[in-house]
C-alpha positions in Angstrom: 0.0 0.0 0.0 1.2 3.4 -0.8 1.1 6.4 1.5 -1.6 8.1 -0.7 -3.9 5.0 -0.5 -3.5 4.7 3.3 -4.5 8.3 3.7 -7.5 7.8 1.5 -8.5 4.6 3.4 -8.1 6.5 6.8 -10.2 9.4 5.5 -12.9 7.0 4.3 -12.9 5.2 7.6 -13.2 8.5 9.5 -16.1 9.6 7.2 -17.9 6.2 7.8 -17.5 6.6 11.6 -19.0 10.1 11.4 -22.0 8.8 9.4 -22.5 5.9 11.8 -22.3 8.2 14.8 -24.8 10.6 13.3 -27.2 7.8 12.5 -27.0 6.6 16.1 -27.7 10.1 17.5 -30.6 10.7 15.2 -32.1 7.3 16.2 -31.9 8.2 19.9 -33.5 11.6 19.3 -36.3 10.1 17.3 -37.4 7.9 20.3 -37.6 10.8 22.7 -41.0 12.5 22.4 -41.4 16.0 23.9 -44.0 16.7 26.5 -47.1 18.5 25.0 -48.8 21.5 26.4 -52.0 19.8 27.3 -50.1 17.0 29.1 -48.4 19.6 31.4 -51.0 22.3 31.9 -54.6 21.7 33.0 -56.7 24.3 31.2 -55.1 24.6 27.7 -57.9 25.2 25.2 -56.3 26.8 22.2 -52.6 25.7 21.9 -53.2 22.0 22.5 -50.7 19.5 21.1 -47.6 21.7 20.8 -44.4 21.0 22.7 -44.1 22.7 26.1 -41.0 24.7 25.1 -42.8 26.2 22.1 -45.9 26.8 24.4 -43.8 28.7 26.9 -42.1 30.8 24.2 -45.5 31.7 22.8 -46.8 32.6 26.2 -43.7 34.8 26.8 -44.3 36.5 23.5 -47.9 37.2 24.4 -46.9 38.5 27.8 -44.2 40.8 26.3 -46.6 42.1 23.7 -49.3 42.9 26.2 -46.9 44.3 28.7 -48.4 42.1 31.5 -47.5 39.0 33.5 -49.8 36.2 32.4 -49.9 34.3 35.7 -48.1 32.5 38.4 -49.9 29.2 37.4 -47.9 29.0 34.2 -44.7 29.5 36.0 -45.5 26.9 38.7 -46.5 24.3 36.1 -43.3 25.0 34.1 -41.2 24.6 37.3 -42.9 21.3 38.0 -42.2 20.2 34.4 -38.5 21.2 34.7 -38.1 19.2 38.0 -39.4 16.0 36.4 
């Protein structure tokens, strides 16, 4: 084997290892389902079925847009979700 072909073989092996590692990580991420807003909060009527982090971001946007604080119940439920 020449030096050039050994470098090519090493590069191909490294690339294959990266592809396999990426496939493993994606398979692990696919099995984890995020909590949904209606699973964490009791009285969600409009934004049902969205992930909790998206729900909290939307509520923060509403709160900032209105210039008000939307309630301690949302913060308490989010704290409970974070502790689990």
